[in-house]
KEVOVEX-295881 format. One record per residue (C-alpha): residue number from 1; chain; z, x, y; residue in three letters. Coordinates in Angstrom, 3 decimals. Example, Ala and Ser with C-alpha at 12.3 -4.5 7.8 and 13.67 -1.06 7.14 Angstrom:
<recs>
  resi  chain        up      east     north  resn
     1      A     7.800    12.300    -4.500   Ala
     2      A     7.140    13.670    -1.060   Ser
</recs>
This chain:
<recs>
  resi  chain        up      east     north  resn
     1      A    85.619    89.212    77.780   Unk
     2      A    87.132    92.577    76.790   Unk
     3      A    85.171    95.709    77.783   Unk
     4      A    85.556    98.863    75.799   Unk
     5      A    85.000   102.055    77.734   Unk
     6      A    83.188   105.038    76.056   Unk
     7      A    84.975   107.633    78.075   Unk
     8      A    87.692   108.174    80.715   Unk
     9      A    85.019   108.850    83.366   Unk
    10      A    86.237   106.667    86.349   Unk
    11      A    82.755   106.678    87.984   Unk
    12      A    81.096   105.275    84.844   Unk
    13      A    83.928   102.791    84.209   Unk
    14      A    83.650   101.400    87.779   Unk
    15      A    79.899   101.154    87.502   Unk
    16      A    80.060    99.364    84.192   Unk
    17      A    82.649    96.861    85.468   Unk
    18      A    80.659    96.064    88.579   Unk
    19      A    77.467    95.715    86.564   Unk
    20      A    79.077    93.478    84.005   Unk
    21      A    80.616    91.307    86.756   Unk
    22      A    77.219    91.035    88.497   Unk
    23      A    75.426    89.999    85.353   Unk
    24      A    78.099    87.561    84.417   Unk
    25      A    78.426    85.885    87.787   Unk
    26      A    74.818    86.099    88.756   Unk
    27      A    75.523    86.866    92.415   Unk
    28      A    77.632    89.125    94.623   Unk
    29      A    80.131    86.579    95.795   Unk
    30      A    80.933    85.403    92.234   Unk
    31      A    81.099    88.994    90.887   Unk
    32      A    83.415    89.984    93.696   Unk
    33      A    85.696    87.073    92.799   Unk
    34      A    85.749    88.123    89.085   Unk
    35      A    86.732    91.636    90.107   Unk
    36      A    89.321    90.446    92.615   Unk
    37      A    87.707    92.271    95.576   Unk
    38      A    85.810    91.071    98.664   Unk
    39      A    82.032    90.878    98.733   Unk
    40      A    81.873    93.616   101.272   Unk
    41      A    83.821    95.900    99.003   Unk
    42      A    81.499    95.125    96.090   Unk
    43      A    78.426    95.842    98.336   Unk
    44      A    79.901    99.205    99.179   Unk
    45      A    80.446    99.945    95.482   Unk
    46      A    76.913    98.917    94.634   Unk
    47      A    75.557   101.368    97.216   Unk
    48      A    78.063   104.128    96.244   Unk
    49      A    77.460   103.808    92.526   Unk
    50      A    73.637   103.358    92.939   Unk
    51      A    73.630   100.076    91.041   Unk
    52      A    70.122    98.503    90.904   Unk
    53      A    70.942    94.958    91.884   Unk
    54      A    68.747    92.381    93.470   Unk
    55      A    70.366    89.390    95.104   Unk
    56      A    67.226    87.325    94.292   Unk
    57      A    66.454    87.647    90.573   Unk
    58      A    63.249    85.720    91.049   Unk
    59      A    61.690    88.750    92.881   Unk
    60      A    62.159    90.801    89.674   Unk
    61      A    59.887    88.372    87.789   Unk
    62      A    57.116    88.570    90.367   Unk
</recs>
C-alpha cells in the first residue's frame, strides 16, 4: 500500500510509517517484519515517537 507523506518532516514520516505498520499487522512482531526491523527496534521507536499503542487491543474496548 503506498503512503503519501504530507511533508519532509522525518519525525512525522517515521511515526506515520510505524503507526500504519502497527495497524496493518495488529501486533509489534508483525509490524516490525513489515518495516524490516527487529521488534526491539520498533519498541524503541514507539517510545521515542510517543506512539499510543497497546499490545492488547481488547483492553481498549473495556
